[in-house]
Wavefront OBJ file of the C-alpha trace (Angstrom):
o trace
v -24.404 -15.869 23.292
v -27.725 -14.216 23.991
v -30.347 -13.383 21.386
v -29.522 -9.667 21.404
v -25.842 -10.277 20.645
v -26.582 -12.885 17.995
v -29.137 -10.639 16.311
v -26.835 -7.637 16.365
v -23.929 -9.571 14.876
v -26.232 -10.982 12.187
v -27.443 -7.470 11.308
v -23.844 -6.250 11.097
v -22.873 -9.077 8.727
v -25.940 -8.469 6.545
v -25.276 -4.732 6.410
v -21.626 -5.309 5.493
v -22.774 -7.552 2.639
v -25.312 -4.961 1.468
v -22.682 -2.205 1.641
v -20.244 -4.218 -0.443
v -22.942 -4.928 -3.025
v -23.950 -1.254 -3.214
v -20.338 -0.214 -3.743
v -19.776 -2.867 -6.416
v -22.917 -1.731 -8.244
v -21.850 1.905 -8.047
v -24.929 2.922 -6.062
v -23.446 5.794 -4.062
v -26.681 6.718 -2.297
v -27.342 3.170 -1.115
v -23.708 2.826 -0.065
v -24.074 5.936 2.106
v -27.252 4.577 3.667
v -25.653 1.205 4.384
v -22.514 2.839 5.805
v -24.627 4.957 8.154
v -26.520 1.843 9.268
v -23.248 -0.015 9.818
v -21.861 2.889 11.857
v -25.000 2.857 14.036
v -24.772 -0.900 14.537
v -21.107 -0.655 15.552
v -21.981 2.142 17.993
v -24.768 0.023 19.471
v -22.420 -2.942 19.793
v -19.821 -0.801 21.588
v -22.427 0.596 23.970
v -23.438 -2.934 24.957
v -19.977 -4.437 25.093
v -20.487 -6.653 22.061
v -17.206 -7.589 20.387
v -17.394 -7.312 16.607
v -14.793 -9.436 14.829
l 1 2 3 4 5 6 7 8 9 10 11 12 13 14 15 16 17 18 19 20 21 22 23 24 25 26 27 28 29 30 31 32 33 34 35 36 37 38 39 40 41 42 43 44 45 46 47 48 49 50 51 52 53
């Protein structure tokens, strides 16, 4: 696995964790921000052929 793929997958995992935390804390604004970031990361992964488990 190259550095780009590893870094992207790490960012996705971190963003998923942050999104879950925001939802659990009831922070709707932060949850929206994290969801948008996660959507962008998934788009980037798809564009580069990175499989997200």
